[in-house]
C-alpha positions as CSV (number, residue, x, y, z in Angstrom):
1,M,18.7,68.4,150.0
2,I,21.5,68.9,147.5
3,I,20.7,70.4,144.1
4,S,23.3,70.0,141.3
5,M,24.0,73.3,139.5
6,N,25.6,71.4,136.6
7,E,22.8,69.0,135.8
8,Y,23.1,66.9,132.7
9,K,20.7,67.6,129.8
10,V,19.5,65.1,127.2
11,K,19.4,65.9,123.4
12,F,18.0,63.8,120.6
13,Y,20.2,63.2,117.5
14,Q,18.9,65.3,114.6
15,D,19.6,64.2,111.0
16,D,20.2,66.4,108.0
17,K,16.5,66.8,107.4
18,E,16.0,67.8,111.1
19,N,14.2,64.6,111.9
20,L,14.6,63.2,115.4
21,P,14.7,59.4,114.8
22,V,15.2,58.4,118.5
23,L,12.2,60.5,119.6
24,N,10.1,59.2,116.7
25,Y,11.0,55.7,117.7
26,I,10.0,56.3,121.3
27,E,6.7,58.0,120.3
28,K,5.7,54.9,118.3
29,S,6.0,52.7,121.5
30,T,3.0,51.9,123.7
31,K,2.1,54.3,126.5
32,K,3.6,52.0,129.2
33,E,6.8,51.3,127.1
34,K,7.2,55.1,126.5
35,A,6.8,55.8,130.2
36,K,9.5,53.3,131.1
37,I,11.9,54.5,128.3
38,F,11.6,58.1,129.5
39,K,12.0,56.9,133.1
40,Y,15.3,55.2,132.1
41,I,16.4,58.4,130.2
42,E,15.7,60.4,133.3
43,F,17.6,57.9,135.4
44,L,20.6,58.2,133.0
45,K,20.5,62.0,133.3
46,E,20.4,61.9,137.1
47,N,23.4,59.6,137.1
48,D,25.5,61.9,134.9
49,G,25.2,59.8,131.8
50,Y,26.5,56.6,133.2
51,L,24.7,53.5,134.4
52,D,26.0,50.1,135.2
53,E,24.6,46.9,133.7
54,P,21.9,45.8,133.3
55,Y,20.7,49.3,132.5
56,S,23.5,50.3,130.2
57,R,26.6,48.8,128.6
58,H,29.6,49.9,126.6
59,I,29.3,49.3,122.8
60,K,32.3,50.9,121.1
61,G,34.4,54.0,121.7
62,K,32.3,56.5,123.6
63,I,29.0,54.9,122.5
64,R,27.0,53.2,125.2
65,E,23.7,51.4,125.0
66,L,20.7,52.2,127.3
67,R,18.8,48.9,127.7
68,V,15.0,49.1,128.4
69,D,13.3,45.7,128.6
70,F,9.6,45.6,128.6
71,N,8.1,42.1,128.5
72,K,9.4,40.5,125.3
73,N,10.4,43.9,123.8
74,K,14.0,44.8,124.3
75,H,14.5,48.5,123.4
76,R,18.0,49.7,122.8
77,I,19.1,53.3,122.6
78,F,22.7,54.2,121.7
79,Y,24.0,57.4,123.3
80,F,27.2,59.2,124.4
81,T,28.0,62.0,126.8
82,F,29.0,65.2,125.0
83,I,30.4,68.6,125.8
84,K,28.7,70.8,128.4
85,R,27.2,67.8,130.3
86,T,25.0,66.7,127.4
87,I,23.8,63.2,126.7
88,V,23.1,62.7,123.0
89,L,20.6,59.9,122.2
90,L,22.0,58.7,118.8
91,H,19.9,55.7,117.6
92,A,17.1,53.5,118.9
93,F,15.9,50.0,117.8
94,L,14.3,46.9,119.1
95,K,15.9,43.5,120.1
96,K,19.6,42.5,120.1
97,T,22.5,44.6,118.9
98,P,23.5,43.7,115.4
99,I,26.6,45.2,113.8
100,K,24.5,47.4,111.4
101,E,22.9,49.1,114.4
102,I,26.3,49.9,115.9
103,R,27.5,51.3,112.5
104,K,24.4,53.5,112.4
105,A,25.1,54.9,115.8
106,E,28.8,55.5,114.8
107,K,27.6,57.4,111.7
108,N,25.3,59.5,113.9
109,Y,28.1,60.1,116.4
110,K,30.4,61.4,113.6
111,N,27.6,63.7,112.5
112,V,27.2,65.1,116.0
113,K,31.0,65.7,116.3
114,D,30.9,67.5,112.9
115,K,28.0,69.8,114.1
116,P,28.5,70.3,117.8
117,K,26.7,73.7,117.9
118,I,23.3,72.0,117.5
119,Y,23.8,70.1,120.8
120,E,25.1,72.9,123.0
């Protein structure tokens, strides 16, 4: 058995009021959906922040999308890999990927870059 000494960690985006919108989104899901979402996040972590389609896809710049489909619900979580092997979950929503959701993730990405100490 090989154990990685440099395991990736997952952090949730924190807004200026110290809310964790992605975690709040996940917590509002059903028990089964929540379990599947956390399973995919763990899978992302185990694969060093990168998964191929259909699990993940590139959105823009360093922002990628984790895709968790559960029946008719299509959960999307925008994320990127950050310093010190950290995956930051930026924004979560249901359904397809409208431009306003990408802009929201870009805004959160900029906030993370402006305050990197929170995610170390």
